[in-house]
py3Dmol code that shows the C-alpha trace and the ligand (Angstrom):
import py3Dmol

protein = """\
ATOM      1  CA  ALA A   1      -0.002   0.001   0.006  1.00  0.00           C
ATOM      2  CA  PHE A   2       0.996   3.614  -0.461  1.00  0.00           C
ATOM      3  CA  ASP A   3       1.650   6.022   2.362  1.00  0.00           C
ATOM      4  CA  VAL A   4      -0.101   8.704   0.394  1.00  0.00           C
ATOM      5  CA  LEU A   5      -2.342   8.655  -2.662  1.00  0.00           C
ATOM      6  CA  THR A   6      -3.237  11.783  -4.594  1.00  0.00           C
ATOM      7  CA  VAL A   7      -5.027  12.635  -7.847  1.00  0.00           C
ATOM      8  CA  GLY A   8      -4.697  15.531 -10.237  1.00  0.00           C
ATOM      9  CA  GLU A   9      -3.496  17.124 -13.405  1.00  0.00           C
ATOM     10  CA  PRO A  10       0.263  17.297 -14.088  1.00  0.00           C
ATOM     11  CA  MET A  11       1.422  19.923 -16.518  1.00  0.00           C
ATOM     12  CA  ALA A  12       4.548  21.020 -18.234  1.00  0.00           C
ATOM     13  CA  LEU A  13       5.315  24.511 -16.930  1.00  0.00           C
ATOM     14  CA  PHE A  14       7.257  27.045 -18.927  1.00  0.00           C
ATOM     15  CA  ALA A  15       8.655  29.504 -16.385  1.00  0.00           C
ATOM     16  CA  ALA A  16       9.924  32.753 -17.930  1.00  0.00           C
ATOM     17  CA  THR A  17      13.630  33.186 -17.214  1.00  0.00           C
ATOM     18  CA  ARG A  18      13.315  37.014 -17.085  1.00  0.00           C
ATOM     19  CA  PRO A  19      10.663  39.452 -15.818  1.00  0.00           C
ATOM     20  CA  GLY A  20       8.263  40.823 -18.415  1.00  0.00           C
ATOM     21  CA  ALA A  21       4.903  40.088 -20.034  1.00  0.00           C
ATOM     22  CA  LEU A  22       4.453  36.523 -21.293  1.00  0.00           C
ATOM     23  CA  SER A  23       3.857  37.925 -24.784  1.00  0.00           C
ATOM     24  CA  THR A  24       7.299  39.476 -24.841  1.00  0.00           C
ATOM     25  CA  VAL A  25       9.473  36.953 -22.980  1.00  0.00           C
ATOM     26  CA  ALA A  26      11.316  34.700 -25.359  1.00  0.00           C
ATOM     27  CA  ASP A  27      13.089  32.289 -23.004  1.00  0.00           C
ATOM     28  CA  TYR A  28      11.446  29.784 -20.695  1.00  0.00           C
ATOM     29  CA  HIS A  29      12.631  27.081 -18.421  1.00  0.00           C
ATOM     30  CA  ARG A  30      10.580  23.901 -18.614  1.00  0.00           C
ATOM     31  CA  VAL A  31       9.690  22.228 -15.360  1.00  0.00           C
ATOM     32  CA  THR A  32       6.800  20.174 -13.961  1.00  0.00           C
ATOM     33  CA  ALA A  33       3.669  21.673 -12.389  1.00  0.00           C
ATOM     34  CA  GLY A  34       0.350  20.599 -10.910  1.00  0.00           C
ATOM     35  CA  ALA A  35      -0.456  21.183  -7.261  1.00  0.00           C
ATOM     36  CA  GLU A  36      -0.960  17.498  -6.414  1.00  0.00           C
ATOM     37  CA  LEU A  37       2.135  16.495  -8.343  1.00  0.00           C
ATOM     38  CA  ASN A  38       4.111  19.064  -6.360  1.00  0.00           C
ATOM     39  CA  VAL A  39       2.819  17.544  -3.128  1.00  0.00           C
ATOM     40  CA  ALA A  40       3.569  14.039  -4.404  1.00  0.00           C
ATOM     41  CA  THR A  41       7.100  15.165  -5.299  1.00  0.00           C
ATOM     42  CA  GLY A  42       7.585  16.741  -1.897  1.00  0.00           C
ATOM     43  CA  LEU A  43       6.478  13.555  -0.116  1.00  0.00           C
ATOM     44  CA  ALA A  44       8.504  11.260  -2.327  1.00  0.00           C
ATOM     45  CA  ARG A  45      11.629  13.354  -1.622  1.00  0.00           C
ATOM     46  CA  LEU A  46      10.903  12.725   2.059  1.00  0.00           C
ATOM     47  CA  ASP A  47      10.979   8.983   1.275  1.00  0.00           C
ATOM     48  CA  LEU A  48       7.246   8.307   1.500  1.00  0.00           C
ATOM     49  CA  ARG A  49       5.628   5.816  -0.869  1.00  0.00           C
ATOM     50  CA  VAL A  50       3.436   7.976  -3.040  1.00  0.00           C
ATOM     51  CA  GLY A  51       0.774   6.914  -5.576  1.00  0.00           C
ATOM     52  CA  TYR A  52      -0.593   9.352  -8.105  1.00  0.00           C
ATOM     53  CA  ILE A  53      -3.850   8.944 -10.127  1.00  0.00           C
ATOM     54  CA  SER A  54      -3.709  10.846 -13.355  1.00  0.00           C
ATOM     55  CA  ARG A  55      -3.745  10.869 -17.159  1.00  0.00           C
ATOM     56  CA  VAL A  56      -1.231  12.371 -19.501  1.00  0.00           C
ATOM     57  CA  GLY A  57      -1.405  12.637 -23.285  1.00  0.00           C
ATOM     58  CA  LYS A  58       0.547  10.434 -25.658  1.00  0.00           C
ATOM     59  CA  ASP A  59       2.870  13.314 -26.505  1.00  0.00           C
ATOM     60  CA  SER A  60       6.222  14.766 -25.531  1.00  0.00           C
ATOM     61  CA  PHE A  61       4.877  16.639 -22.490  1.00  0.00           C
ATOM     62  CA  GLY A  62       3.265  13.436 -21.274  1.00  0.00           C
ATOM     63  CA  GLN A  63       6.533  11.541 -21.691  1.00  0.00           C
ATOM     64  CA  PHE A  64       8.431  14.360 -19.931  1.00  0.00           C
ATOM     65  CA  LEU A  65       6.052  14.167 -16.997  1.00  0.00           C
ATOM     66  CA  LEU A  66       6.218  10.368 -16.759  1.00  0.00           C
ATOM     67  CA  ASP A  67      10.046  10.501 -16.835  1.00  0.00           C
ATOM     68  CA  GLU A  68      10.119  13.183 -14.088  1.00  0.00           C
ATOM     69  CA  MET A  69       7.655  11.256 -11.892  1.00  0.00           C
ATOM     70  CA  ALA A  70       9.770   8.108 -12.241  1.00  0.00           C
ATOM     71  CA  ARG A  71      12.896  10.082 -11.426  1.00  0.00           C
ATOM     72  CA  GLU A  72      11.249  11.399  -8.269  1.00  0.00           C
ATOM     73  CA  GLY A  73      10.180   7.922  -7.241  1.00  0.00           C
ATOM     74  CA  ILE A  74       6.447   8.549  -7.596  1.00  0.00           C
ATOM     75  CA  ASP A  75       4.497   5.381  -8.299  1.00  0.00           C
ATOM     76  CA  CYS A  76       2.925   5.817 -11.759  1.00  0.00           C
ATOM     77  CA  ARG A  77       0.889   2.605 -12.010  1.00  0.00           C
ATOM     78  CA  HIS A  78      -2.316   4.692 -11.866  1.00  0.00           C
ATOM     79  CA  VAL A  79      -1.128   7.238 -14.456  1.00  0.00           C
ATOM     80  CA  ALA A  80      -2.712   6.375 -17.775  1.00  0.00           C
ATOM     81  CA  MET A  81      -1.529   7.502 -21.179  1.00  0.00           C
ATOM     82  CA  ASP A  82      -4.458   8.931 -23.121  1.00  0.00           C
ATOM     83  CA  GLU A  83      -4.273   8.495 -26.877  1.00  0.00           C
ATOM     84  CA  LEU A  84      -6.940  11.035 -27.682  1.00  0.00           C
ATOM     85  CA  HIS A  85      -6.306  14.062 -25.561  1.00  0.00           C
ATOM     86  CA  PRO A  86      -3.135  16.127 -25.041  1.00  0.00           C
ATOM     87  CA  THR A  87      -1.138  16.894 -21.935  1.00  0.00           C
ATOM     88  CA  GLY A  88      -1.855  20.350 -20.520  1.00  0.00           C
ATOM     89  CA  PHE A  89       0.809  22.960 -20.103  1.00  0.00           C
ATOM     90  CA  MET A  90       1.092  26.482 -18.704  1.00  0.00           C
ATOM     91  CA  LEU A  91       3.229  29.619 -18.805  1.00  0.00           C
ATOM     92  CA  LYS A  92       4.362  31.615 -15.814  1.00  0.00           C
ATOM     93  CA  THR A  93       5.907  35.075 -15.526  1.00  0.00           C
ATOM     94  CA  ARG A  94       9.116  35.693 -13.612  1.00  0.00           C
ATOM     95  CA  SER A  95       8.305  38.073 -10.791  1.00  0.00           C
ATOM     96  CA  ALA A  96      10.740  40.924 -10.347  1.00  0.00           C
ATOM     97  CA  ASP A  97       9.847  41.668  -6.753  1.00  0.00           C
ATOM     98  CA  GLY A  98       8.504  38.470  -5.180  1.00  0.00           C
ATOM     99  CA  SER A  99       4.825  39.285  -5.925  1.00  0.00           C
ATOM    100  CA  ASP A 100       2.664  36.454  -7.237  1.00  0.00           C
ATOM    101  CA  PRO A 101       3.439  35.728 -10.896  1.00  0.00           C
ATOM    102  CA  GLN A 102       0.908  35.611 -13.717  1.00  0.00           C
ATOM    103  CA  VAL A 103       0.023  32.255 -15.233  1.00  0.00           C
ATOM    104  CA  GLU A 104      -1.620  31.295 -18.491  1.00  0.00           C
ATOM    105  CA  TYR A 105      -3.127  27.829 -18.882  1.00  0.00           C
ATOM    106  CA  PHE A 106      -3.327  25.617 -21.993  1.00  0.00           C
ATOM    107  CA  ARG A 107      -5.259  22.755 -20.417  1.00  0.00           C
ATOM    108  CA  ARG A 108      -8.856  22.807 -21.567  1.00  0.00           C
ATOM    109  CA  GLY A 109      -9.787  19.344 -22.799  1.00  0.00           C
ATOM    110  CA  SER A 110      -6.513  17.897 -21.553  1.00  0.00           C
ATOM    111  CA  ALA A 111      -5.998  14.217 -20.876  1.00  0.00           C
ATOM    112  CA  ALA A 112      -6.270  14.788 -17.118  1.00  0.00           C
ATOM    113  CA  SER A 113      -9.571  16.648 -17.454  1.00  0.00           C
ATOM    114  CA  HIS A 114     -10.936  13.296 -18.701  1.00  0.00           C
ATOM    115  CA  LEU A 115     -10.142  11.521 -15.457  1.00  0.00           C
ATOM    116  CA  GLY A 116     -13.155   9.827 -13.922  1.00  0.00           C
ATOM    117  CA  LEU A 117     -14.417   6.808 -12.052  1.00  0.00           C
ATOM    118  CA  ALA A 118     -12.676   4.552 -14.570  1.00  0.00           C
ATOM    119  CA  ASP A 119      -9.405   5.668 -13.047  1.00  0.00           C
ATOM    120  CA  LEU A 120     -10.215   4.447  -9.525  1.00  0.00           C
ATOM    121  CA  PRO A 121      -7.609   1.951  -8.361  1.00  0.00           C
ATOM    122  CA  SER A 122      -9.379  -1.412  -8.193  1.00  0.00           C
ATOM    123  CA  ALA A 123      -9.702  -2.705  -4.688  1.00  0.00           C
ATOM    124  CA  GLU A 124      -6.520  -4.571  -3.802  1.00  0.00           C
ATOM    125  CA  ALA A 125      -6.552  -8.126  -2.543  1.00  0.00           C
ATOM    126  CA  GLY A 126      -8.167  -7.977   0.905  1.00  0.00           C
ATOM    127  CA  GLY A 127     -10.114  -4.850  -0.117  1.00  0.00           C
ATOM    128  CA  GLY A 128      -9.683  -1.505   1.560  1.00  0.00           C
ATOM    129  CA  PHE A 129      -8.148   1.708   0.419  1.00  0.00           C
ATOM    130  CA  PRO A 130      -4.721   1.494  -1.263  1.00  0.00           C
ATOM    131  CA  ALA A 131      -3.115   4.189   0.968  1.00  0.00           C
ATOM    132  CA  ARG A 132      -2.844   5.331   4.604  1.00  0.00           C
ATOM    133  CA  HIS A 133      -3.581   8.841   3.516  1.00  0.00           C
ATOM    134  CA  LEU A 134      -5.428  10.593   0.652  1.00  0.00           C
ATOM    135  CA  HIS A 135      -4.507  14.165  -0.411  1.00  0.00           C
ATOM    136  CA  LEU A 136      -6.991  16.208  -2.487  1.00  0.00           C
ATOM    137  CA  THR A 137      -7.052  19.743  -3.741  1.00  0.00           C
ATOM    138  CA  GLY A 138      -9.773  21.984  -5.128  1.00  0.00           C
ATOM    139  CA  ILE A 139      -8.119  22.031  -8.513  1.00  0.00           C
ATOM    140  CA  THR A 140      -9.008  18.469  -9.584  1.00  0.00           C
ATOM    141  CA  PRO A 141     -12.777  18.826  -9.062  1.00  0.00           C
ATOM    142  CA  ALA A 142     -12.621  22.071 -11.100  1.00  0.00           C
ATOM    143  CA  LEU A 143     -11.569  20.201 -14.225  1.00  0.00           C
ATOM    144  CA  SER A 144     -14.866  18.422 -15.142  1.00  0.00           C
ATOM    145  CA  ALA A 145     -17.994  16.784 -13.747  1.00  0.00           C
ATOM    146  CA  ALA A 146     -16.190  13.438 -14.049  1.00  0.00           C
ATOM    147  CA  THR A 147     -13.178  14.531 -12.034  1.00  0.00           C
ATOM    148  CA  ARG A 148     -15.537  15.887  -9.449  1.00  0.00           C
ATOM    149  CA  GLU A 149     -17.219  12.529  -9.139  1.00  0.00           C
ATOM    150  CA  LEU A 150     -13.789  10.838  -8.895  1.00  0.00           C
ATOM    151  CA  VAL A 151     -12.538  12.984  -5.995  1.00  0.00           C
ATOM    152  CA  PHE A 152     -15.748  12.690  -3.990  1.00  0.00           C
ATOM    153  CA  THR A 153     -15.712   8.933  -4.473  1.00  0.00           C
ATOM    154  CA  LEU A 154     -12.058   8.696  -3.404  1.00  0.00           C
ATOM    155  CA  ALA A 155     -12.877  10.742  -0.304  1.00  0.00           C
ATOM    156  CA  ARG A 156     -15.770   8.456   0.599  1.00  0.00           C
ATOM    157  CA  GLN A 157     -13.652   5.343   0.052  1.00  0.00           C
ATOM    158  CA  ALA A 158     -10.788   6.662   2.095  1.00  0.00           C
ATOM    159  CA  ARG A 159     -13.055   7.591   4.988  1.00  0.00           C
ATOM    160  CA  ALA A 160     -14.808   4.244   4.906  1.00  0.00           C
ATOM    161  CA  ALA A 161     -11.413   2.488   5.108  1.00  0.00           C
ATOM    162  CA  GLY A 162     -10.191   4.706   7.940  1.00  0.00           C
ATOM    163  CA  ALA A 163      -7.459   6.431   5.921  1.00  0.00           C
ATOM    164  CA  SER A 164      -6.681  10.016   6.857  1.00  0.00           C
ATOM    165  CA  ILE A 165      -7.383  12.782   4.340  1.00  0.00           C
ATOM    166  CA  SER A 166      -6.018  16.238   3.719  1.00  0.00           C
ATOM    167  CA  PHE A 167      -7.700  18.830   1.578  1.00  0.00           C
ATOM    168  CA  ASP A 168      -6.151  22.026   0.177  1.00  0.00           C
ATOM    169  CA  PRO A 169      -8.816  24.212  -1.479  1.00  0.00           C
ATOM    170  CA  ASN A 170      -6.246  25.723  -3.865  1.00  0.00           C
ATOM    171  CA  LEU A 171      -8.781  28.099  -5.430  1.00  0.00           C
ATOM    172  CA  ARG A 172      -8.477  28.538  -9.214  1.00  0.00           C
ATOM    173  CA  PRO A 173     -11.577  30.654  -9.986  1.00  0.00           C
ATOM    174  CA  ARG A 174     -10.933  30.748 -13.709  1.00  0.00           C
ATOM    175  CA  LEU A 175     -11.279  26.915 -13.881  1.00  0.00           C
ATOM    176  CA  TRP A 176     -14.852  27.114 -12.489  1.00  0.00           C
ATOM    177  CA  PRO A 177     -18.061  28.151 -14.268  1.00  0.00           C
ATOM    178  CA  SER A 178     -18.944  30.459 -11.390  1.00  0.00           C
ATOM    179  CA  GLN A 179     -17.698  31.487  -7.965  1.00  0.00           C
ATOM    180  CA  SER A 180     -20.797  30.199  -6.276  1.00  0.00           C
ATOM    181  CA  GLU A 181     -20.333  26.758  -7.793  1.00  0.00           C
ATOM    182  CA  MET A 182     -16.672  26.722  -6.673  1.00  0.00           C
ATOM    183  CA  VAL A 183     -17.558  27.660  -3.102  1.00  0.00           C
ATOM    184  CA  GLU A 184     -20.419  25.215  -2.837  1.00  0.00           C
ATOM    185  CA  CYS A 185     -18.430  22.304  -4.313  1.00  0.00           C
ATOM    186  CA  LEU A 186     -15.252  22.882  -2.230  1.00  0.00           C
ATOM    187  CA  ASN A 187     -17.087  23.286   1.027  1.00  0.00           C
ATOM    188  CA  ALA A 188     -19.010  20.095   0.284  1.00  0.00           C
ATOM    189  CA  LEU A 189     -15.678  18.378  -0.466  1.00  0.00           C
ATOM    190  CA  ALA A 190     -14.198  19.707   2.815  1.00  0.00           C
ATOM    191  CA  ALA A 191     -17.183  18.210   4.645  1.00  0.00           C
ATOM    192  CA  GLU A 192     -16.803  14.887   2.764  1.00  0.00           C
ATOM    193  CA  THR A 193     -13.114  14.613   3.551  1.00  0.00           C
ATOM    194  CA  ALA A 194     -13.597  15.437   7.257  1.00  0.00           C
ATOM    195  CA  GLY A 195      -9.858  15.467   7.819  1.00  0.00           C
ATOM    196  CA  THR A 196      -7.198  18.168   7.716  1.00  0.00           C
ATOM    197  CA  VAL A 197      -8.268  21.295   5.804  1.00  0.00           C
ATOM    198  CA  LEU A 198      -5.451  23.535   4.598  1.00  0.00           C
ATOM    199  CA  PRO A 199      -6.787  26.849   3.223  1.00  0.00           C
ATOM    200  CA  GLY A 200      -4.836  30.059   2.712  1.00  0.00           C
ATOM    201  CA  LEU A 201      -6.264  33.095   4.556  1.00  0.00           C
ATOM    202  CA  ALA A 202      -7.610  34.769   1.361  1.00  0.00           C
ATOM    203  CA  GLU A 203      -9.085  31.459   0.188  1.00  0.00           C
ATOM    204  CA  GLY A 204     -10.602  30.787   3.558  1.00  0.00           C
ATOM    205  CA  ARG A 205     -12.257  34.165   3.600  1.00  0.00           C
ATOM    206  CA  LEU A 206     -13.788  33.653   0.198  1.00  0.00           C
ATOM    207  CA  LEU A 207     -14.986  30.154   0.961  1.00  0.00           C
ATOM    208  CA  THR A 208     -16.408  30.827   4.435  1.00  0.00           C
ATOM    209  CA  GLY A 209     -17.286  34.507   4.537  1.00  0.00           C
ATOM    210  CA  ARG A 210     -15.354  34.699   7.843  1.00  0.00           C
ATOM    211  CA  ASP A 211     -12.625  37.242   8.229  1.00  0.00           C
ATOM    212  CA  SER A 212     -10.242  35.809  10.791  1.00  0.00           C
ATOM    213  CA  ALA A 213      -8.155  32.608  10.752  1.00  0.00           C
ATOM    214  CA  GLU A 214     -10.031  31.538  13.907  1.00  0.00           C
ATOM    215  CA  GLY A 215     -13.353  32.114  12.220  1.00  0.00           C
ATOM    216  CA  ILE A 216     -12.303  30.120   9.172  1.00  0.00           C
ATOM    217  CA  ALA A 217     -11.064  27.245  11.337  1.00  0.00           C
ATOM    218  CA  ASP A 218     -14.297  27.240  13.338  1.00  0.00           C
ATOM    219  CA  PHE A 219     -16.316  27.084  10.084  1.00  0.00           C
ATOM    220  CA  TYR A 220     -14.552  23.914   8.897  1.00  0.00           C
ATOM    221  CA  LEU A 221     -14.490  22.305  12.382  1.00  0.00           C
ATOM    222  CA  ALA A 222     -18.273  22.776  12.440  1.00  0.00           C
ATOM    223  CA  LEU A 223     -18.462  21.168   9.007  1.00  0.00           C
ATOM    224  CA  GLY A 224     -16.759  18.097  10.385  1.00  0.00           C
ATOM    225  CA  ALA A 225     -13.026  18.666   9.833  1.00  0.00           C
ATOM    226  CA  GLN A 226     -10.678  17.073  12.386  1.00  0.00           C
ATOM    227  CA  GLN A 227      -8.259  19.976  12.182  1.00  0.00           C
ATOM    228  CA  VAL A 228      -7.753  23.089  10.168  1.00  0.00           C
ATOM    229  CA  VAL A 229      -4.535  24.958   9.321  1.00  0.00           C
ATOM    230  CA  VAL A 230      -4.909  28.442   7.802  1.00  0.00           C
ATOM    231  CA  LYS A 231      -1.807  29.588   5.965  1.00  0.00           C
ATOM    232  CA  LEU A 232      -0.870  33.193   6.741  1.00  0.00           C
ATOM    233  CA  GLY A 233       2.093  33.676   4.366  1.00  0.00           C
ATOM    234  CA  PRO A 234       4.846  35.666   6.054  1.00  0.00           C
ATOM    235  CA  GLN A 235       2.881  35.418   9.327  1.00  0.00           C
ATOM    236  CA  GLY A 236       3.152  31.641   9.434  1.00  0.00           C
ATOM    237  CA  ALA A 237       0.052  29.550  10.030  1.00  0.00           C
ATOM    238  CA  TYR A 238      -2.841  29.210  12.476  1.00  0.00           C
ATOM    239  CA  PHE A 239      -4.008  25.782  13.522  1.00  0.00           C
ATOM    240  CA  ALA A 240      -7.013  24.502  15.464  1.00  0.00           C
ATOM    241  CA  ASP A 241      -8.331  21.005  16.112  1.00  0.00           C
ATOM    242  CA  ARG A 242     -11.518  19.380  17.376  1.00  0.00           C
ATOM    243  CA  ALA A 243      -9.973  18.914  20.842  1.00  0.00           C
ATOM    244  CA  GLY A 244      -9.683  22.649  21.231  1.00  0.00           C
ATOM    245  CA  ARG A 245      -5.936  22.884  20.699  1.00  0.00           C
ATOM    246  CA  HIS A 246      -5.012  25.932  18.689  1.00  0.00           C
ATOM    247  CA  GLY A 247      -2.172  28.377  18.089  1.00  0.00           C
ATOM    248  CA  THR A 248      -0.067  30.213  15.547  1.00  0.00           C
ATOM    249  CA  VAL A 249       3.281  28.936  14.362  1.00  0.00           C
ATOM    250  CA  ALA A 250       5.608  31.664  13.110  1.00  0.00           C
ATOM    251  CA  ALA A 251       6.921  31.489   9.564  1.00  0.00           C
ATOM    252  CA  ALA A 252      10.447  30.412   8.827  1.00  0.00           C
ATOM    253  CA  ALA A 253      12.701  33.262   7.704  1.00  0.00           C
ATOM    254  CA  VAL A 254      13.119  33.839   3.955  1.00  0.00           C
ATOM    255  CA  ALA A 255      16.190  35.512   2.563  1.00  0.00           C
ATOM    256  CA  GLN A 256      14.596  36.461  -0.768  1.00  0.00           C
ATOM    257  CA  VAL A 257      11.235  35.561  -2.302  1.00  0.00           C
ATOM    258  CA  VAL A 258      11.869  34.378  -5.833  1.00  0.00           C
ATOM    259  CA  ASP A 259       8.544  32.709  -6.670  1.00  0.00           C
ATOM    260  CA  THR A 260       5.579  32.047  -4.385  1.00  0.00           C
ATOM    261  CA  VAL A 261       3.912  29.338  -6.496  1.00  0.00           C
ATOM    262  CA  GLY A 262       4.199  25.925  -4.968  1.00  0.00           C
ATOM    263  CA  ALA A 263       4.694  27.166  -1.425  1.00  0.00           C
ATOM    264  CA  GLY A 264       1.307  25.828  -0.362  1.00  0.00           C
ATOM    265  CA  ASP A 265       2.124  22.458  -1.882  1.00  0.00           C
ATOM    266  CA  GLY A 266       5.444  22.327   0.008  1.00  0.00           C
ATOM    267  CA  PHE A 267       3.508  23.305   3.099  1.00  0.00           C
ATOM    268  CA  ALA A 268       1.067  20.423   2.575  1.00  0.00           C
ATOM    269  CA  ALA A 269       3.938  17.952   2.018  1.00  0.00           C
ATOM    270  CA  GLY A 270       5.472  19.063   5.319  1.00  0.00           C
ATOM    271  CA  VAL A 271       2.215  18.806   7.286  1.00  0.00           C
ATOM    272  CA  ILE A 272       1.191  15.473   5.793  1.00  0.00           C
ATOM    273  CA  SER A 273       4.596  13.805   6.255  1.00  0.00           C
ATOM    274  CA  ALA A 274       4.842  14.945   9.840  1.00  0.00           C
ATOM    275  CA  LEU A 275       1.297  13.819  10.702  1.00  0.00           C
ATOM    276  CA  LEU A 276       1.971  10.423   9.201  1.00  0.00           C
ATOM    277  CA  GLU A 277       5.077  10.242  11.431  1.00  0.00           C
ATOM    278  CA  GLY A 278       2.793  10.802  14.394  1.00  0.00           C
ATOM    279  CA  LEU A 279       4.050  14.323  15.230  1.00  0.00           C
ATOM    280  CA  PRO A 280       1.623  16.745  16.905  1.00  0.00           C
ATOM    281  CA  LEU A 281      -0.195  19.241  14.712  1.00  0.00           C
ATOM    282  CA  ALA A 282       1.938  22.220  15.860  1.00  0.00           C
ATOM    283  CA  ALA A 283       5.134  20.388  14.893  1.00  0.00           C
ATOM    284  CA  ALA A 284       3.585  19.395  11.586  1.00  0.00           C
ATOM    285  CA  VAL A 285       2.711  23.012  10.906  1.00  0.00           C
ATOM    286  CA  ALA A 286       6.279  24.054  11.757  1.00  0.00           C
ATOM    287  CA  ARG A 287       7.591  21.615   9.154  1.00  0.00           C
ATOM    288  CA  GLY A 288       5.063  22.923   6.663  1.00  0.00           C
ATOM    289  CA  ASN A 289       6.284  26.446   7.287  1.00  0.00           C
ATOM    290  CA  ALA A 290       9.890  25.433   6.873  1.00  0.00           C
ATOM    291  CA  ILE A 291       9.286  23.742   3.530  1.00  0.00           C
ATOM    292  CA  GLY A 292       7.026  26.515   2.262  1.00  0.00           C
ATOM    293  CA  ALA A 293       9.727  29.076   3.097  1.00  0.00           C
ATOM    294  CA  ARG A 294      12.303  27.028   1.229  1.00  0.00           C
ATOM    295  CA  VAL A 295      10.088  26.654  -1.867  1.00  0.00           C
ATOM    296  CA  VAL A 296       9.546  30.421  -2.284  1.00  0.00           C
ATOM    297  CA  GLN A 297      13.278  30.888  -2.673  1.00  0.00           C
ATOM    298  CA  PHE A 298      13.362  28.860  -5.917  1.00  0.00           C
ATOM    299  CA  PRO A 299      11.874  29.746  -9.314  1.00  0.00           C
ATOM    300  CA  GLY A 300      10.074  26.468 -10.081  1.00  0.00           C
ATOM    301  CA  ASP A 301       7.130  24.907  -8.260  1.00  0.00           C
ATOM    302  CA  SER A 302       9.107  21.975  -6.910  1.00  0.00           C
ATOM    303  CA  ASP A 303      12.814  22.733  -7.120  1.00  0.00           C
ATOM    304  CA  GLY A 304      12.791  23.928  -3.506  1.00  0.00           C
ATOM    305  CA  LEU A 305      11.166  20.794  -2.074  1.00  0.00           C
ATOM    306  CA  PRO A 306      13.818  19.315   0.244  1.00  0.00           C
ATOM    307  CA  THR A 307      15.037  15.762   0.487  1.00  0.00           C
ATOM    308  CA  ARG A 308      15.000  14.210   3.960  1.00  0.00           C
ATOM    309  CA  ARG A 309      18.609  15.259   4.395  1.00  0.00           C
ATOM    310  CA  GLN A 310      17.998  18.804   3.232  1.00  0.00           C
ATOM    311  CA  LEU A 311      15.001  19.049   5.588  1.00  0.00           C
ATOM    312  CA  SER A 312      17.252  18.104   8.488  1.00  0.00           C
ATOM    313  CA  LEU A 313      19.587  20.947   7.447  1.00  0.00           C
ATOM    314  CA  LEU A 314      16.890  23.608   7.663  1.00  0.00           C
ATOM    315  CA  VAL A 315      18.329  25.527  10.570  1.00  0.00           C
ATOM    316  CA  GLY A 316      16.410  27.074  13.449  1.00  0.00           C
ATOM    317  CA  ASP A 317      15.966  30.484  11.916  1.00  0.00           C
ATOM    318  CA  GLY A 318      14.466  28.753   8.868  1.00  0.00           C
ATOM    319  CA  ILE A 319      16.993  30.064   6.343  1.00  0.00           C
ATOM    320  CA  PRO A 320      17.717  26.932   4.310  1.00  0.00           C
ATOM    321  CA  ALA A 321      21.242  25.683   4.295  1.00  0.00           C
ATOM    322  CA  PHE A 322      21.566  25.076   0.575  1.00  0.00           C
ATOM    323  CA  GLU A 323      23.634  22.238  -0.651  1.00  0.00           C
TER     324      GLU A 323
END
"""
ligand_1 = """\
12
KDG
O 0.017 25.033 -6.541
C 0.783 25.156 -7.692
C -0.068 25.082 -8.905
O -0.804 26.250 -8.995
C 0.639 24.953 -10.193
O 1.612 23.918 -10.158
C -0.267 24.766 -11.334
O -1.732 23.040 -10.655
C -1.593 24.154 -11.067
C -2.745 25.000 -11.273
O -3.783 24.454 -11.620
O -2.668 26.204 -11.110
"""
view = py3Dmol.view(width=600, height=400)
view.addModel(protein, "pdb")
view.setStyle({"model": 0}, {"cartoon": {"style": "trace"}})
view.addModel(ligand_1, "xyz")
view.setStyle({"model": 1}, {"stick": {}})
view.zoomTo()
view.show()
């Protein structure tokens, strides 16, 4: 069985090598993207056994992604190659000042948007769920009605088997037909997963209508979450659980923000890996903060994700000791 199973759309990402509008930049660095793939990569680098459910096209981007997943040690037995639909890709600006970059997607009708119930791993011998933990984000259910059905079904199966579940809303409004549909679906998914909910503060506000991190956490605890961690960027993260434990864990120091994208995925990899090791939530949040702070200091989504050894080198003030 896997330690963690996740499901989502992997993409080739062309990250501009210089600041400027996407229409003017000529040089791009090709890396991998996809929120769940980033989390899978982060967990695999920490030596967890990670399974990934996905589809790629039968094209060069698909082959690139399969090669990268194999190189990272992600189990690809549930990644299908789709003969009919292409692999999605995206462009990203290079931020000059650490502000969030602009992205442009080329993913409509992609292979991964055709994921559905046919992609469910068949029950293994002895039945049960094929992983100790399921990680979901709000991106996968935005792709199509069929992907929505798949993530809700996985959540139900994981719960029934007693696997733990994490859910990162990862709001991508432009992938949804309307904001109200996005909010309704993602809060329903948070309720269905009933595990660890990991919203950013702005996302949490939009999804719950509450202003404070405490209010957002209370909203999801009332919906049935076991614990909630609200990411506060440079202010760290606020956590609260059903037993009434709560607090704020300060962020790790960052020398220079290069690219913010992927920080939340690194954060999730830190929290999930620590929880699976049996660490208390506050310690899991501290690891999430440390990894998130490392990721923002690299241009790609996943190049800052530490190996186990690099994680052990993250010093007390949080400034990564680069190798
Ligand atoms: O969390 C990082 C993702 O935003 C990025 O890798 C691309 O999955 C992606 C998306 O849909 O924006």
